[in-house]
C-alpha positions in Angstrom: 9.1 154.2 -91.9 9.3 156.0 -88.6 6.3 158.3 -89.5 4.2 155.3 -90.3 5.0 153.7 -87.0 4.2 156.9 -85.2 0.8 157.2 -86.9 -0.1 153.6 -85.9 1.1 154.4 -82.3 -1.0 157.5 -82.2 -4.0 155.6 -83.5 -3.4 152.9 -80.8 -3.2 155.6 -78.0 -6.4 157.2 -79.3 -8.2 153.8 -79.4 -6.9 153.0 -76.0 -8.0 156.3 -74.6 -11.5 156.0 -76.1 -11.8 152.5 -74.7 -10.7 153.7 -71.2 -13.1 156.6 -71.4 -16.0 154.3 -72.5 -15.2 151.9 -69.6 -14.9 154.8 -67.2 -18.4 156.3 -68.0 -20.2 152.9 -68.4 -21.8 153.1 -65.0 -22.7 156.8 -65.5 -24.3 156.0 -68.8 -26.2 153.2 -67.2 -27.5 155.6 -64.5 -28.6 158.1 -67.3 -30.5 155.3 -69.0 -32.3 154.4 -65.8 -33.2 158.0 -65.2 -34.5 158.4 -68.8 -36.4 155.2 -68.6 -38.1 156.0 -65.3 -38.9 159.6 -66.4 -40.7 158.1 -69.5 -42.6 155.7 -67.3 -43.6 158.4 -64.9 -44.7 160.8 -67.6 -46.8 158.1 -69.3 -48.4 157.0 -66.0 -49.3 160.6 -65.2 -50.7 161.2 -68.7 -52.8 158.0 -68.8 -54.3 158.6 -65.3 -55.2 162.2 -66.2 -56.9 161.1 -69.4 -58.6 157.9 -68.4 -59.5 158.1 -64.6 -63.2 157.8 -64.0 -63.6 161.1 -62.0 -62.2 164.6 -62.6 -58.6 164.9 -61.3 -56.7 168.0 -60.1 -53.6 167.4 -62.1 -51.5 169.8 -60.2 -52.5 168.2 -56.9 -51.8 164.7 -58.4 -48.2 165.8 -59.4 -47.6 167.3 -56.0 -48.8 164.1 -54.3 -46.5 162.0 -56.5 -43.5 164.3 -55.9 -44.0 164.3 -52.2 -44.3 160.5 -52.1 -41.1 160.2 -54.1 -39.2 162.5 -51.8 -40.7 161.1 -48.6 -38.2 158.3 -48.5 -35.2 160.7 -48.3 -35.5 163.3 -45.4 -38.0 165.9 -44.3 -36.0 168.8 -45.7 -35.9 167.6 -49.3 -39.1 168.9 -50.8 -40.9 170.0 -54.0 -42.4 173.5 -54.0 -45.0 174.1 -56.8 -45.6 177.5 -58.3 -48.7 178.0 -56.2 -46.7 177.8 -53.0 -43.6 179.8 -54.0 -44.5 183.0 -52.3 -45.3 181.3 -49.0 -42.0 179.4 -49.3 -40.0 182.6 -49.8 -41.7 184.2 -46.8 -40.9 181.2 -44.5 -37.4 180.3 -45.7 -35.9 183.3 -47.5 -37.4 186.7 -46.7 -39.5 188.2 -44.0 -41.1 190.9 -46.2 -44.6 191.1 -47.6 -47.4 193.6 -48.2 -50.0 193.6 -45.5 -51.5 195.4 -42.5 -49.2 194.1 -39.8 -51.4 191.7 -37.9 -51.8 188.0 -37.3 -55.1 186.3 -37.1 -56.7 183.1 -35.9 -60.1 181.4 -36.4 -62.5 180.3 -33.6 -66.0 179.0 -34.1 -66.0 180.0 -37.7 -65.1 183.6 -36.9 -61.8 185.4 -37.5 -60.0 187.3 -34.7 -56.8 189.4 -34.4 -54.2 187.5 -32.3 -51.5 190.1 -32.4 -50.5 193.4 -34.0 -47.0 194.6 -35.0 -45.9 197.9 -33.6 -45.6 200.7 -36.1 -47.7 199.1 -38.9 -51.2 199.9 -40.3 -53.2 197.7 -37.9 -51.7 199.2 -34.8 -51.9 202.7 -36.2 -55.7 202.1 -36.8 -56.0 201.0 -33.1 -56.7 197.4 -33.9 -56.1 195.1 -31.0 -55.8 191.4 -30.2 -59.3 190.0 -29.6 -61.0 192.2 -32.2 -63.2 190.3 -34.6 -62.7 190.9 -38.3 -66.1 190.4 -39.9 -65.4 191.6 -43.5 -62.4 192.3 -45.8 -63.3 194.5 -48.8 -67.0 193.5 -48.3 -66.2 189.8 -48.3 -67.9 188.1 -45.3 -65.3 186.0 -43.4 -67.6 183.6 -41.5 -66.5 180.1 -42.3 -63.2 181.1 -44.0 -60.0 179.5 -42.7 -56.8 181.4 -41.7 -55.1 180.8 -45.0 -58.0 182.3 -47.0 -58.2 185.3 -44.7 -54.4 185.9 -44.9 -54.6 185.9 -48.7 -57.2 188.7 -48.5 -55.1 190.8 -46.1 -51.9 190.5 -48.1 -51.2 192.2 -51.4 -49.5 195.1 -53.1 -48.1 197.8 -50.9 -50.1 201.1 -51.0 -53.5 199.4 -51.7 -56.4 200.2 -49.5 -57.9 197.3 -47.5 -61.4 198.0 -46.0 -62.2 196.1 -42.8 -65.3 195.7 -40.7 -64.1 195.2 -37.1 -66.1 194.3 -34.0 -64.7 194.9 -30.5 -66.2 193.0 -27.6 -66.7 196.1 -25.5 -68.4 198.1 -28.2 -72.0 197.7 -29.4 -71.5 198.1 -33.2 -68.8 197.1 -35.7 -66.6 199.8 -37.1 -65.3 200.2 -40.6 -61.5 200.8 -40.9 -59.7 201.7 -44.1 -56.0 200.5 -43.9 -53.3 201.1 -46.5 -51.1 198.1 -47.0 -47.5 198.6 -46.1 -44.4 196.5 -46.7 -44.3 194.4 -43.6 -40.8 193.4 -42.4 -40.9 190.9 -39.6 -37.4 191.3 -38.0 -35.1 188.3 -37.5 -34.0 190.0 -34.2 -37.3 190.3 -32.3 -35.8 192.0 -29.3 -32.6 193.5 -28.0 -31.8 195.5 -24.8 -30.0 195.6 -21.5 -30.9 193.1 -18.8 -29.7 192.5 -15.2 -26.0 192.7 -14.5 -25.6 195.3 -17.3 -25.6 192.5 -19.8 -26.6 193.0 -23.4 -29.4 190.7 -24.7 -30.2 189.8 -28.3 -33.1 187.5 -29.2 -32.7 186.1 -32.7 -35.7 184.2 -34.1 -34.5 183.1 -37.5 -31.5 183.2 -39.9 -33.2 184.7 -43.0 -32.1 187.6 -45.1 -30.3 190.4 -43.3 -30.3 188.5 -40.0 -26.5 189.1 -39.5 -27.0 192.9 -40.3 -29.8 193.0 -37.6 -27.6 191.3 -35.0 -24.7 193.7 -36.0 -27.0 196.7 -35.5 -28.2 195.4 -32.2 -24.7 194.7 -31.0 -23.5 198.2 -31.9 -26.4 199.7 -30.0 -25.7 197.5 -26.9 -22.0 198.3 -26.9 -22.9 202.0 -26.3 -23.9 200.9 -22.8 -20.5 199.3 -22.1 -22.1 195.9 -21.3 -20.3 193.4 -19.1 -21.3 190.6 -21.5 -23.6 189.6 -24.3 -26.4 187.0 -24.2 -27.4 185.6 -27.6 -30.8 183.9 -27.4 -31.3 181.2 -30.0 -34.0 179.3 -28.2 -36.7 177.9 -30.6 -34.7 179.3 -33.6 -35.2 176.7 -36.4 -32.3 178.1 -38.5 -32.2 179.4 -42.0 -29.4 180.6 -44.2 -26.0 179.1 -43.4 -23.9 182.1 -44.5 -25.9 184.4 -42.1 -24.8 182.1 -39.3 -21.1 182.5 -40.3 -21.4 186.2 -40.4 -23.0 186.3 -36.9 -20.2 184.1 -35.4 -17.7 186.5 -37.1 -19.0 189.3 -34.8 -17.4 187.5 -31.9 -14.5 185.6 -33.5 -11.3 186.8 -35.2 -10.9 187.0 -39.0 -9.9 184.0 -41.0 -11.1 181.3 -38.5 -12.9 178.2 -39.8 -16.5 178.2 -38.6 -18.2 175.4 -40.6 -17.6 173.1 -43.5 -20.1 171.2 -45.7 -19.3 167.9 -47.3 -21.5 165.8 -49.6 -21.5 163.5 -52.6 -20.5 166.2 -55.1 -17.1 167.5 -54.4 -17.8 170.8 -56.2 -20.4 171.5 -53.5 -18.0 171.0 -50.6 -17.1 174.3 -48.9 -15.3 175.6 -45.9 -16.6 178.8 -44.4 -14.2 181.1 -42.6 -14.7 184.5 -40.9 -14.0 187.3 -43.4 -13.9 190.4 -41.2 -12.5 191.8 -38.0 -15.0 191.1 -35.0 -17.1 193.7 -33.3 -16.9 192.1 -29.8 -13.9 189.7 -29.8 -13.3 190.1 -26.0 -16.8 190.6 -24.5 -17.9 187.5 -22.4 -20.6 185.7 -24.4 -23.3 183.2 -23.6 -25.7 181.5 -26.1 -29.1 180.2 -25.0 -30.4 177.0 -26.8 -33.2 174.5 -26.3 -34.6 171.4 -28.0 -36.0 173.5 -30.9 -32.8 175.3 -31.7 -31.8 173.8 -35.0 -29.6 174.0 -38.1 -28.0 177.5 -38.4 -28.6 178.0 -34.6 -26.6 174.8 -34.0 -23.8 176.1 -36.3 -23.5 179.3 -34.2 -23.7 177.5 -30.8 -21.5 174.6 -32.0 -18.8 176.7 -33.5 -18.6 179.1 -30.6 -18.5 176.1 -28.2 -15.7 174.4 -30.3 -13.7 177.6 -30.4 -14.2 178.0 -26.6 -15.5 181.4 -27.3 -19.0 181.2 -25.6 -20.8 179.4 -22.8 -23.8 177.4 -24.1 -26.7 177.3 -21.6 -30.0 175.5 -21.8 -31.0 172.1 -23.2 -29.6 169.9 -25.9 -30.3 171.3 -29.3 -32.4 169.6 -32.1 -29.6 167.8 -34.0 -30.0 168.9 -37.6 -26.6 168.8 -39.4 -27.9 168.8 -43.0 -27.4 171.5 -45.7 -30.1 172.2 -48.3 -29.9 173.9 -51.7 -32.7 175.0 -53.9 -32.8 174.2 -57.7 -35.2 175.9 -60.1 -37.7 173.7 -62.0 -39.9 174.6 -65.0 -42.9 176.9 -64.6 -41.6 178.8 -61.5 -41.5 175.7 -59.2 -38.4 174.5 -57.3 -37.0 171.6 -55.4 -35.1 172.0 -52.1 -32.5 169.1 -51.8 -30.2 168.0 -49.0 -26.8 168.2 -50.6 -24.4 167.9 -47.7 -23.8 167.6 -44.0 -22.1 170.3 -42.1 -19.3 170.0 -39.6 -18.3 172.6 -36.9 -14.7 173.4 -36.2 -13.9 170.4 -34.0 -14.9 168.1 -37.0 -18.2 166.9 -35.5 -21.4 166.7 -37.3 -24.4 167.1 -34.9 -27.0 165.3 -37.1 -29.0 163.1 -34.8 -31.4 161.2 -37.2 -29.8 158.8 -39.7 -32.0 159.1 -42.8 -29.5 157.0 -44.9 -29.9 153.7 -43.1 -33.6 153.2 -42.5 -35.2 150.2 -41.0 -37.0 147.6 -43.2 -40.3 149.3 -42.4 -39.0 152.7 -43.6 -38.7 154.2 -40.1 -35.6 156.3 -39.3 -33.2 155.7 -36.4 -31.2 158.0 -34.2 -27.4 157.8 -34.0 -26.7 155.2 -31.3 -24.6 156.2 -28.4 -22.1 153.5 -29.3 -21.5 155.2 -32.7 -20.9 158.7 -31.2 -17.4 159.9 -31.6 -15.3 162.1 -29.4 -13.8 165.4 -30.7 -11.8 168.2 -29.1 -12.5 171.9 -28.7 -9.8 174.4 -29.3 -8.6 174.2 -25.7 -9.0 170.4 -25.4 -12.5 169.9 -24.0 -14.2 166.7 -25.2 -17.4 167.1 -27.3 -19.4 164.5 -29.2 -21.1 164.2 -32.6 -24.4 162.7 -33.6 -26.8 164.2 -31.1 -27.1 168.0 -31.3 -25.2 170.5 -29.2 -25.0 169.7 -25.5 -25.0 172.9 -23.3 -22.0 173.6 -21.0 -24.6 174.4 -18.3 -27.8 172.3 -18.5 -31.0 173.9 -17.2 -34.0 171.6 -16.8 -36.7 173.1 -19.0 -39.7 174.6 -17.3 -42.8 172.5 -17.9 -46.2 174.0 -17.5 -48.8 172.0 -15.6 -51.8 170.5 -17.4 -54.0 173.2 -16.0 -51.8 176.0 -17.4 -51.5 174.3 -20.8 -55.3 174.0 -20.9 -55.9 177.6 -20.0 -53.6 178.7 -22.7 -54.8 176.3 -25.4 -58.5 177.2 -24.8 -57.6 180.9 -25.0 -58.9 181.8 -21.6 -55.6 183.7 -20.9 -56.0 185.4 -24.2 -59.6 186.4 -23.6 -58.9 187.6 -20.0 -56.0 189.8 -21.3 -58.4 191.3 -23.8 -60.9 192.0 -21.0 -58.0 193.4 -18.8 -56.9 195.8 -21.6 -60.4 197.2 -22.0 -60.6 197.9 -18.3 -57.1 199.3 -17.9 -56.1 202.0 -20.5 -52.4 201.6 -19.4 -50.0 199.8 -17.1 -46.6 200.4 -15.7 -43.3 199.3 -17.2 -43.5 195.7 -18.6 -40.4 194.6 -16.6 -42.0 195.4 -13.3 -45.6 194.6 -14.2 -47.2 192.1 -11.9 -50.8 191.1 -11.2 -51.9 191.7 -7.6 -53.5 188.8 -5.6 -56.8 190.6 -6.0 -56.4 190.7 -9.7 -55.5 187.0 -9.8 -58.6 186.2 -7.7 -60.6 188.1 -10.3 -59.2 185.9 -13.0 -60.2 182.8 -11.0 -63.7 184.2 -10.7 -63.7 184.8 -14.4 -63.1 181.1 -15.0 -66.0 180.0 -12.7 -68.4 179.4 -15.6 -65.8 178.3 -18.1 -65.1 174.8 -19.3 -61.4 174.0 -18.9 -61.6 170.3 -18.3 -58.3 168.4 -18.5 -56.7 165.2 -17.4 -53.8 165.1 -15.0 -51.2 162.4 -15.3 -52.6 160.6 -12.3 -56.1 160.6 -13.9 -54.7 159.0 -17.1 -53.0 156.3 -15.0 -56.3 155.7 -13.1 -58.2 155.4 -16.4 -55.6 152.9 -17.6 -56.0 150.9 -14.4 -59.8 150.7 -14.9 -59.4 149.6 -18.5 -56.9 146.8 -17.7 -58.8 145.7 -14.6 -62.0 145.5 -16.6 -60.3 143.4 -19.3 -59.1 141.0 -16.6 -62.6 141.0 -15.0 -61.1 142.3 -11.7 -62.6 145.8 -11.7 -65.6 144.8 -9.5 -63.1 143.9 -6.7 -61.4 147.2 -6.7 -64.2 149.6 -7.6 -64.8 150.9 -4.1 -61.1 151.9 -3.8 -61.1 153.2 -7.3 -64.1 155.5 -6.7 -62.5 156.8 -3.5 -59.2 157.5 -5.2 -61.0 159.2 -8.2 -63.0 161.5 -5.8 -59.7 162.5 -4.0 -58.1 163.3 -7.3 -61.0 165.5 -8.3 -61.0 167.3 -5.0 -57.2 167.9 -5.3 -57.7 169.1 -8.9 -60.0 171.9 -7.7 -57.0 173.5 -6.0 -54.8 173.5 -9.2 -55.5 177.2 -9.8 -53.9 177.9 -6.5 -51.2 175.2 -6.5 -50.0 176.4 -10.0 -50.7 180.1 -9.4 -47.1 181.2 -10.1 -46.8 179.8 -13.6 -50.4 180.7 -14.5 -49.7 184.2 -13.3 -46.5 184.3 -15.3 -48.3 183.3 -18.5 -51.1 185.8 -17.9 -48.7 188.7 -17.2 -46.9 188.0 -20.4 -50.1 188.0 -22.4 -51.3 191.2 -20.8 -48.0 193.0 -21.2 -48.1 192.3 -24.9 -51.4 194.1 -25.2 -49.6 197.4 -24.3 -46.0 196.9 -25.4 -46.4 194.2 -28.2 -43.7 191.5 -28.4 -41.2 193.7 -26.5 -43.6 193.7 -23.6 -44.0 190.0 -23.7 -40.2 189.5 -23.5 -39.7 192.1 -20.7 -42.5 190.8 -18.6 -41.0 187.4 -18.7 -37.4 188.4 -17.8 -38.1 188.0 -14.1 -39.2 184.3 -14.7 -36.5 183.3 -17.2 -34.2 180.7 -15.5 -31.8 180.4 -18.5 -31.4 184.1 -18.8 -30.7 184.4 -15.0 -28.1 181.6 -15.3 -26.4 183.5 -18.2 -26.2 186.6 -16.1 -24.9 184.7 -13.1 -22.3 182.9 -15.1 -20.8 185.9 -16.8 -20.7 187.7 -13.4 -18.7 184.8 -12.0 -15.3 185.2 -13.8 -13.9 182.2 -12.0 -16.7 179.9 -13.3 -16.6 181.5 -16.8 -12.9 180.8 -17.1 -13.2 177.3 -15.7 -15.8 176.3 -18.2 -14.0 177.8 -21.2 -10.7 176.1 -20.2 -12.3 172.8 -19.4 -11.4 172.6 -15.8 -13.0 169.9 -13.6 -16.7 169.2 -14.2 -16.6 171.2 -17.5 -14.0 169.1 -19.2 -16.5 166.9 -21.1 -19.6 168.0 -23.0 -21.7 165.2 -24.3 -22.3 161.5 -23.4 -20.9 161.6 -19.8 -23.4 164.3 -18.8 -26.4 162.8 -20.6 -27.5 160.9 -17.6 -27.2 164.0 -15.4 -29.5 165.9 -17.8 -32.2 163.2 -17.5 -32.0 163.1 -13.7 -34.7 164.8 -11.8 -33.9 167.0 -8.9 -35.8 166.7 -5.6 -37.7 169.9 -6.5 -38.7 168.4 -9.9 -39.9 165.2 -8.1 -42.0 167.3 -5.7 -43.6 169.2 -8.6 -44.4 165.8 -10.3 -46.1 164.7 -7.1 -48.2 167.9 -6.9 -49.5 167.1 -10.4 -50.5 163.7 -9.3 
């Protein structure tokens, strides 16, 4: 009797459990049905278009277009990578190694030129220089080929011979050069060395494979000089691998400290990253340089060091990318990179600025509103805010080149003159002290005499708008005399721009020339004397009182974020005077 009741009871429990399970997964099954249904529709659509469309179709391109359109409504970092683009993807996002000659190139007027060479690699050893024209690669004429096509010809297996036909402007005939491809390793750390005030300086360009090892090696080398502090330069560093960022922070922070956490829809993918080892420089004063193009892993490093009150952040507000991506393999050697989580630095803030989840009706994205920003506290109680990048502890207004300088750079006149200068001067002095004389700058101005470097100043743009609007309103005839006078005055003033903006043009030109002799190292060192953020970092670490005040949140350094936003946008008297000179 009892056994029969027990059997019925067990059947009831089993039935109830199955019913509960069925109810629990109903929505999940519905989702699976929708996915299966939509995949079948997409596959049928793709097949029918390929079979029946009136013209020939590139089926791979069609799939890529469809995938890109599907992912476009999510965020810019979720992307499909077909097999044909895998190698470029790995070079850009994962590794910095490839087989090549160690030179970068650009195209101009359907011809191919060397833009830079890497020290210690085949191109430099073969005395190839920026400005050299590459006419042929393995007997293939390059006229009309774009940069991607030429790069594909230069890259390949290590040890293979590449035959180049190269023409230098100062030589009558082109020269054949046989180069043996080498494994090119573009470093994550593009420069390190000692700067003013006996400070160690490390320039980190990206967070790809081995970036933490490179920073470690640089730090060990710098510590041999007994530095008074370390400057970590993350300006224009777009980020990379999250784990590399954690390891780099660990060089300056004690073991077992939380650096960053990632949180998303799938709980199994939520992680908290802590330091795993004893630091190399736990007590050395530390500053981090950032700007508006410092993103992702750069913001993890800067934000965590700021939240832990371990470093002074100097520069401009960072980009504001608080999203984590993971790659997933797809059939036939393709892959998809998907945003799976947001990351949060130690105070608990997420610095993501763009809200991709809540788009407007027209599909456009919005920034996190000031009213939605939340206050968080650093380790020692300073206020910091989420939703808008990393705000620096010390804001430095960014240098902005005048229109004339930007035009001279963009039209390659500085590049061409540096080529000419290198041909006339076999060597120069130390890059840190290299400076053009006034006579040499005057020679550059003469060089520009027959060059077309037309550009529009802000004032000319305003004047053109005035003419357009006055013409629409049929009032231009009434003001034309005054308009012509003002236009003439502006043109006369513009003729003096090469002298008015001489300091910044000279700076850019010296950097370009120094790179012709000392490569990227020379470009950095020639610019040290002009670098305002670097100078502020040195000054701050030399002033122990200010250093302590910032890290302890005394006075003006108590709050980092919304309250200082207006101050960051304010222009100083000097800034306003510069604006006037450009008008």
